[in-house]
C-alpha positions in Angstrom: -42.9 -49.5 -6.8 -46.7 -49.7 -7.2 -48.8 -49.1 -4.1 -50.4 -51.9 -2.3 -54.2 -52.6 -3.3 -56.9 -53.4 -0.8 -60.4 -54.8 -1.6 -63.0 -54.2 0.2 -66.5 -55.9 -0.4 -69.8 -54.8 1.3 -73.2 -56.1 0.1 -75.4 -53.7 -1.2 -77.7 -54.0 1.8 -75.1 -53.1 4.3 -73.7 -50.5 2.2 -77.1 -48.8 1.9 -77.3 -49.1 5.7 -74.1 -47.3 6.2 -75.3 -44.4 3.8 -78.7 -44.3 5.2 -77.1 -43.6 8.7 -73.8 -42.0 8.4 -73.4 -41.1 11.7 -74.4 -43.9 13.7 -70.8 -45.7 13.9 -72.2 -49.3 13.9 -69.9 -51.6 12.1 -71.4 -53.8 9.2 -70.0 -57.3 8.1 -67.8 -56.9 5.3 -64.6 -58.7 3.6 -61.0 -57.4 2.6 -58.3 -58.8 0.5 -54.9 -57.6 0.6 -54.4 -56.6 4.4 -54.2 -60.3 5.5 -53.3 -63.4 3.4 -56.1 -64.2 1.6 -59.7 -62.5 2.1 -60.7 -61.8 5.7 -63.9 -61.4 7.3 -64.2 -57.8 8.9 -66.5 -55.2 10.2 -66.4 -51.8 8.5 -68.0 -48.5 9.3 -67.5 -44.8 7.9 -65.2 -42.7 10.3 -64.3 -39.1 10.8 -65.7 -35.8 11.9 -66.6 -33.3 9.4 -64.8 -35.4 6.3 -67.7 -38.1 6.8 -70.1 -36.2 4.6 -67.3 -35.7 2.0 -67.8 -37.5 -1.2 -64.8 -39.7 -0.6 -65.5 -41.5 2.4 -62.9 -42.8 4.9 -63.3 -46.1 6.4 -62.5 -47.9 9.9 -62.0 -51.8 9.3 -61.8 -54.1 11.9 -61.0 -57.7 12.5 -60.0 -60.5 14.9 -56.4 -59.4 13.7 -56.5 -55.8 14.4 -58.0 -52.5 13.0 -56.8 -50.4 10.2 -58.0 -46.4 9.2 -58.5 -45.8 5.7 -58.4 -42.2 5.6 -59.2 -40.4 2.4 -57.2 -37.3 3.5 -59.3 -34.9 1.2 -58.4 -32.1 3.6 -54.7 -32.4 2.8 -53.7 -31.0 -0.6 -50.2 -33.2 -0.3 -51.8 -36.4 1.1 -49.0 -37.1 3.2 -49.1 -34.7 6.2 -50.3 -37.5 8.6 -47.7 -40.3 7.3 -45.0 -37.8 7.4 -46.0 -36.6 11.0 -46.3 -40.1 12.2 -43.0 -40.9 10.9 -41.4 -37.8 12.4 -42.8 -38.4 16.0 -41.6 -42.0 16.0 -38.3 -40.7 15.1 -38.1 -38.5 17.9 -39.1 -41.2 20.7 -42.9 -41.5 20.5 -45.0 -44.3 20.2 -46.8 -43.6 16.8 -49.4 -45.4 14.4 -47.5 -47.0 11.4 -49.2 -45.5 8.0 -48.9 -46.3 4.5 -50.7 -45.2 1.4 -52.6 -47.9 -0.5 -55.2 -47.9 -3.3 -58.6 -49.0 -2.1 -61.6 -50.4 -4.0 -64.9 -51.1 -3.0 -66.8 -53.9 -4.6 -64.4 -53.8 -7.5 -64.5 -50.2 -8.1 -61.4 -48.1 -7.6 -61.9 -45.3 -4.9 -58.3 -43.9 -5.2 -55.6 -43.2 -3.1 -56.2 -43.8 0.8 -53.7 -43.6 4.0 -53.9 -46.8 5.8 -53.1 -46.3 9.4 -52.6 -48.7 12.5 -55.3 -48.0 15.1 -54.0 -47.6 18.7 -55.4 -50.5 20.6 -54.3 -53.7 22.1 -52.4 -54.8 19.1 -50.5 -51.5 18.8 -49.1 -51.8 22.5 -48.3 -55.5 22.3 -46.3 -54.8 19.0 -44.2 -52.4 20.8 -43.7 -54.3 24.0 -45.9 -51.6 26.0 -48.4 -52.9 28.8 -51.5 -50.5 28.9 -54.0 -51.0 31.7 -56.3 -48.7 30.2 -56.8 -46.6 27.0 -58.6 -43.7 26.0 -59.1 -41.3 22.9 -59.4 -37.6 23.3 -62.4 -37.0 20.9 -63.3 -33.5 21.4 -61.9 -30.1 22.7 -63.0 -30.9 26.2 -60.0 -33.1 26.5 -57.7 -30.5 27.9 -57.4 -31.5 31.4 -59.2 -28.7 32.4 -60.6 -28.7 36.3 -64.1 -28.9 37.4 -67.0 -27.2 37.3 -67.9 -29.1 34.2 -70.6 -32.3 33.9 -67.7 -34.9 34.2 -63.9 -34.4 34.0 -63.9 -37.1 31.2 -66.1 -35.4 28.9 -63.6 -35.1 26.0 -62.6 -38.8 26.4 -63.6 -42.0 24.6 -63.4 -45.0 26.9 -61.5 -47.7 24.9 -60.6 -50.5 27.6 -59.5 -50.3 31.4 -62.9 -50.9 33.0 -64.3 -48.9 35.8 -61.0 -48.6 37.7 -59.4 -47.2 34.4 -62.1 -44.4 34.3 -61.8 -43.6 38.0 -57.8 -43.3 37.7 -58.2 -40.9 34.7 -60.8 -39.0 36.5 -58.5 -39.1 39.6 -55.3 -37.9 37.6 -57.0 -34.7 36.1 -58.7 -33.9 39.5 -55.2 -34.3 41.5 -53.6 -32.2 39.1 -55.8 -29.2 40.3 -55.8 -29.9 43.9 -52.1 -29.5 44.9 -51.7 -26.2 46.7 -48.1 -25.4 45.7 -45.9 -25.9 42.7 -43.8 -28.3 44.2 -46.4 -30.6 45.2 -47.9 -30.4 41.9 -44.3 -31.3 40.6 -44.1 -34.2 42.6 -47.3 -35.3 41.8 -46.7 -35.0 38.1 -43.6 -37.2 38.5 -45.1 -39.9 40.0 -48.3 -40.1 38.0 -47.2 -38.9 34.3 -44.4 -40.1 31.8 -42.5 -36.8 31.7 -40.4 -37.8 29.0 -43.0 -39.0 26.8 -45.3 -36.0 27.3 -42.6 -33.6 26.7 -41.8 -35.4 23.3 -45.3 -35.5 22.4 -45.8 -31.5 23.4 -42.6 -31.1 21.5 -43.8 -33.1 18.5 -47.0 -31.1 18.3 -45.2 -27.7 18.8 -42.6 -28.6 15.8 -45.2 -29.9 13.2 -47.9 -27.2 14.2 -50.7 -29.3 15.2 -52.9 -26.5 16.6 -55.7 -29.2 17.2 -53.4 -31.9 18.9 -53.4 -30.2 22.5 -56.9 -30.7 23.4 -58.0 -33.7 21.4 -56.7 -36.0 18.6 -54.5 -38.0 21.0 -54.8 -41.0 22.7 -53.8 -41.4 26.7 -52.8 -44.6 28.4 -51.7 -45.8 31.8 -48.7 -48.0 31.8 -49.3 -51.2 33.8 -45.8 -51.6 34.7 -45.2 -47.7 36.3 -48.9 -46.6 36.8 -47.8 -43.5 34.9 -50.1 -41.9 32.2 -48.5 -41.5 28.7 -49.5 -40.0 25.4 -50.0 -41.6 22.0 -50.3 -38.8 18.7 -53.5 -39.1 16.6 -54.6 -37.1 13.6 -51.5 -35.2 12.4 -53.3 -34.2 9.0 -53.3 -30.3 10.3 -49.7 -29.8 10.2 -46.7 -28.4 8.2 -48.2 -25.5 7.2 -51.8 -26.2 6.9 -54.8 -26.7 9.2 -57.2 -29.6 9.6 -59.1 -28.0 6.7 -56.3 -27.5 4.3 -55.9 -23.9 4.7 -52.7 -22.3 4.5 -51.4 -21.3 7.9 -48.3 -19.1 9.4 -45.6 -21.1 11.0 -46.1 -18.8 14.1 -49.7 -20.2 15.0 -48.8 -22.4 17.7 -47.0 -20.9 20.5 -43.7 -22.6 21.9 -45.4 -23.8 25.0 -48.4 -25.2 23.5 -51.7 -25.2 25.2 -53.9 -27.2 27.8 -54.2 -27.2 31.6 -51.5 -30.2 32.2 -48.9 -28.3 29.9 -49.2 -25.1 32.0 -48.7 -27.0 35.1 -45.9 -29.0 33.6 -43.9 -25.9 32.4 -44.8 -23.8 35.6 -42.1 -26.1 37.3 -38.7 -24.7 36.4 -36.9 -28.0 36.0 -39.5 -29.6 33.8 -39.4 -26.3 31.7 -35.5 -26.5 31.3 -36.0 -30.4 30.2 -38.3 -29.1 27.5 -36.2 -26.3 26.4 -33.2 -28.8 26.1 -35.3 -31.3 24.2 -36.5 -28.4 21.7 -32.8 -27.7 21.0 -31.9 -31.1 20.3 -34.6 -31.7 18.0 -34.1 -28.5 16.4 -30.2 -29.4 16.2 -31.2 -32.6 14.4 -34.5 -34.0 13.7 -36.3 -31.0 12.7 -34.2 -29.8 9.9 -35.0 -29.6 6.0 -32.0 -32.3 5.5 -33.5 -34.7 7.9 -37.5 -34.3 6.9 -37.4 -33.6 3.2 -36.2 -36.7 1.7 -38.9 -38.8 3.8 -41.5 -35.9 2.5 -40.0 -36.5 -1.2 -40.3 -40.2 -1.0 -44.0 -40.1 0.1 -45.0 -37.5 -2.3 -43.0 -39.2 -5.2 -44.9 -42.7 -4.3 -48.5 -41.3 -5.0 -47.8 -38.6 -7.6 -48.7 -41.0 -10.4 -52.0 -41.9 -9.0 -52.9 -38.4 -7.6 -52.5 -37.0 -11.3 -55.0 -40.0 -12.5 -57.3 -39.8 -9.5 -60.5 -38.1 -10.9 -61.8 -36.8 -7.7 -58.6 -35.1 -6.9 -58.4 -32.8 -10.0 -60.2 -29.9 -8.1 -59.4 -31.0 -4.6 -55.7 -31.4 -5.0 -54.8 -28.8 -7.7 -52.1 -27.6 -5.7 -50.8 -31.3 -5.0 -47.3 -30.7 -6.9 -46.2 -27.5 -4.8 -47.0 -28.8 -1.7 -43.4 -30.1 -1.0 -42.4 -26.4 -1.4 -45.1 -25.5 1.3 -43.5 -27.9 3.8 -40.1 -27.0 2.8 -40.7 -23.4 3.7 -43.0 -24.4 7.0 -39.9 -26.3 8.3 -37.4 -23.1 7.5 -40.0 -20.4 9.1 -40.8 -22.7 12.2 -37.2 -23.4 12.9 -36.3 -19.5 12.8 -39.6 -18.7 15.1 -38.8 -21.6 17.7 -35.0 -20.6 17.9 -36.0 -17.0 18.5 -38.7 -18.1 21.1 -36.6 -20.3 23.0 -34.7 -17.4 24.5 -38.1 -16.1 25.9 -39.6 -19.2 27.0 
C-alpha cells in the first residue's frame, strides 16, 4: 500500500525566515494538504536538537485541530525505531503517541520519507479519555528528579499547560520526594503522588528497548486531574533497539535493569515497589518482549518504507545499512532478553 502524502506549502519569504533563524523556534504561517480534508492553514517551524542542522529538516506543524511532528529520522538507519517503540509501549500499557510513515513534499518538491508523530498535548489526552491538569516536557538531562541545590527544580522541563499552580505542584512533587526521612514515608508519599503502575511500565519500557536517554529527558510528565497523581508519557525513542540517538551500534547491556534517575532509585528502594517491577518485567519478557511478538511489526514497518528508501537520493549514504536493520533489531531483542533474565536474579 502506498504511503500517505503530505503537501506542505510555505512562502519563500517565510521559508527564508526559517532558514535564517534556524534555532528561534517561532512558527510561520503555512498550509498543508493530506493531513486534514482539503488544505488546512497551519503554523510550522523546524524541530529537533542536533538534528535541526541536518540537510533533511524535521518539522512541527500546528493547527486548530492539533499538532503533528514530521521527523526526518536521519540518525536511525532503519527509520522505524520510534514507530516500533511507540507501538510496543502502547502494547505494554503506556499511553503513547501514534506514528506513521508518510511522504512529505515542500512547495511541490518531494523531501522523502518522514515519520508523522502525534504531539503530546490537549488532543492527545482527550482522545484517550485522560484528564490532565498540567503537562511538562523533559527537554534536557536536568529532568532527572534531582534534589536541590540547583537554580530550579524545574530546570529540565518545558512548561506546556497548567498555569502557575501546575509549576508549583511539579516543583513540590520533586522537592517532597527528597524531604521524607525514612523509606516508609517516601513510599507512602510516592503512593499518593505518583501513578506507580504507569511509572513502572514507563521504566520497564525504557529498560527493555534500551533508551539510554529516556530516563532524564525525552519524556512528558502530566498530572491526572482526577487522581492528582503524576504520570509519564514516552517521547523520542529513536535511540533504541541496538542503536543510540546518533545511530551508532550499542551493546544490549548498555542500560541497567534498574534504569537511572533519582525518582527511580527512590521507588526501587522500597521492596514492595521493586517486587512489582520485577514481576512486571517477568510478564513482559514472557509475552510482549519477544522476537515472535515484535518482529512481525518491525518487518511490516520496514517493508512499507523499503521501496521509498531505495529511491530516496539523500538516503543512499545515510541509510546504506537499511536492509540489514531487521537483523540488528532481532539480535538486540535476543541479547537483551538474555541479559535481563540474568539480571532479574540480581535485582
